[in-house]
Structures are given as C-alpha cells and as structure tokens.
C-alpha positions, -999 to 999 in steps of 0.1 A, spaced: -235 520 739 -264 526 706 -290 532 734 -317 550 720 -298 552 685 -322 554 656 -315 525 632 -298 545 599 -273 558 631 -267 522 638 -261 518 601 -234 541 606 -221 530 649 -209 493 640 -180 481 622 -192 469 589 -191 430 589 -195 436 627 -234 415 639 -248 419 663 -275 397 682 -306 407 684 -339 409 712 -375 429 704 -397 438 730 -434 437 726 -450 454 750 -486 443 762 -518 462 760 -515 489 778 -484 503 758 -445 517 769 -459 517 805 -431 520 836 -432 483 842 -425 477 805 -396 503 802 -383 482 833 -379 451 811 -362 467 781 -339 486 803 -333 449 821 -329 428 786 -302 460 771 -284 449 804 -274 414 791 -243 418 772 -242 423 738 -267 426 720 -291 450 705 -326 456 715 -357 475 695 -389 483 715 -415 497 686 -437 512 700 -476 501 696 -498 533 701 -464 553 684 -496 555 656 -529 565 662 -555 534 670 -579 524 693 -564 508 731 -562 470 730 -564 470 767 -590 459 793 -592 458 835 -584 423 853 -617 406 851 -633 426 823 -652 401 800 -652 422 769 -628 411 747 -639 419 718 -612 452 710 -583 428 725 -591 397 703 -593 427 672 -558 439 686 -544 409 681 -546 411 644 -528 451 649 -501 437 670 -495 405 651 -488 427 621 -467 456 641 -443 430 652 -439 416 613 -435 455 602 -406 457 626 -395 430 620 -393 439 579 -375 467 587 -348 452 614 -339 428 583 -333 452 561 -302 465 581 -271 445 580 -256 445 616 -283 417 628 -268 385 635 -296 368 620 -288 330 638 -290 349 664 -331 370 668 -352 366 702 -383 375 707 -392 387 741 -429 397 749 -453 404 780 -482 395 783 -510 407 751 -473 413 735 -462 375 748 -491 363 730 -481 384 701 -448 368 700 -456 333 703 -481 343 667 -453 355 654 -448 331 620 -429 357 600 -398 350 576 -374 354 603 -356 327 616 -358 330 655 -332 314 678 -358 321 706 -388 330 724 -406 349 757 -433 350 775 -439 372 806 -475 363 813 -490 360 779 -529 350 777 -530 325 746 -566 319 750 -573 346 728 -577 334 693 -550 306 677 -507 302 681 -503 285 643 -460 278 652 -472 264 684 -503 244 680 -490 230 645 -452 227 658 -438 239 625 -404 254 643 -396 225 666 -354 240 663 -365 270 685 -363 276 716 -394 287 740 -386 301 776 -427 312 795 -431 325 828 -469 316 840 -482 325 875 -516 316 894 -518 342 912 -517 367 887 -545 393 891 -554 392 853 -554 353 851 -581 349 884 -613 353 858 -598 332 831 -570 310 826 -548 315 803 -533 284 779 -499 294 773 -488 273 794 -505 241 779 -490 250 738 -455 261 754 -453 222 769 -461 209 737 -426 222 722 -402 196 719 -377 233 736 -399 247 757 -385 256 793 -415 263 812 -413 284 849 -437 287 878 -439 314 893 -461 305 919 -454 332 940 -456 359 921 -490 381 922 -478 407 899 -486 407 862 -449 422 849 -427 395 868 -401 423 867 -397 431 899 -382 393 915 -344 394 903 -342 355 907 -370 354 877 -351 381 857 -319 360 861 -330 329 850 -343 349 815 -305 363 806 -289 332 811 -315 313 794 -309 343 761 -269 339 767 -270 299 764 -292 296 737 -264 326 720 -244 311 696 -209 324 695 -186 334 661 
C-alpha cells in the first residue's frame, strides 16, 4: 500500500501506534541497476514489511565498481567507507519514524552492498542480515570477526560459479560460518552475480525472513 511513498508520507498513512517490520536493501556497487530493482520488487512481495532502498548514487561521488577480474580495487576499497556511512545515515533517518518496528529490522545487501550489510555496527538492533553474493575480501568485518552480536541471524548465499569470484574468492562464507546463528546456502548452479532469477533461492530467503520476524 505504501510503495514509492516518501518517509513523511508514511508518518501520515500508518495508524498511530502501529509498527511495521523494516527491510533495508543495499544495492551493489553498480547502483540501482535492473537486478537491484528486481531484488526490491521481490522484497516488497514478502508481506507486511516496509522496504527502504537507499540509492548511493543519488549524490555525486565516484563510481565504486570494477569489472570481474579487474585487479584494481583502489576505488572499491575506498568506497567501503562511503557505503558504511551511507547505511548508517539511512538507519539514523529511518529510526526517527514511529512506525518502524525496532524489534524486526532486517538488512539485505547484494554484492558490495552485502559486505556493507555485514559490516553495519550502528546502534540499531538488527534481527537478521542477508548476504547475496557479498565479497568480504575487502577490509575487515567488525561484527563477524569479533562476534559482538551473537543474537542476530545471518543468511548468506554464495556460488563458486559467480563470475566476480573466478579471479579471487570471497571470504564471506568463512566469516558467516563462525556466527552462532548462521545459515549458509551454497548455490552451485548459479553462474550469475544477481541471485534473483532462480525462484527457489528467493523462496528460501522469503521463508527465512518470515521465520525470524516476531509478530505481536
């Protein structure tokens, strides 16, 4: 009912006292490309959730992508801090609104956005994080490495056929498996980087999200 609504419009539309579970989707380093829009579309169909999808390229800044196999990671590494700050800012803004169910906040990220999601260490209580083909080889992951939030739930999808990881490997599976509430899904037949067009994997994510959403 609230698709494409602005935050202040939601303040007026949501019944006073009502809170709604929140999903924050963080796109990959290429921005809101068609695959990102399909991800968001799928998330909006999960049920009674509000889905926020901040666009990192809404403001002017360098492009943070490199082609698969390109060894130049300088911009991608520096963009890690940008993405982390952008997610922190989005969470800060979202939490000023009364309709956010603070006990049911999920972070979903794709590729570079998945690394950002796994790296989020802000004050918001996160119920679950979803990693869609993240690349945890860049930088450190404070939350996973130090296991500072063992009560959270983590769902991670990875494929050995992903073209981005032919030339280098992601360490996301390694760090996710160290978490006490992890669910690691091997995607052996998925040769794309988007993990969106195969219905069975999307259904796994939908069921996992609903399972870990507490209802009042």
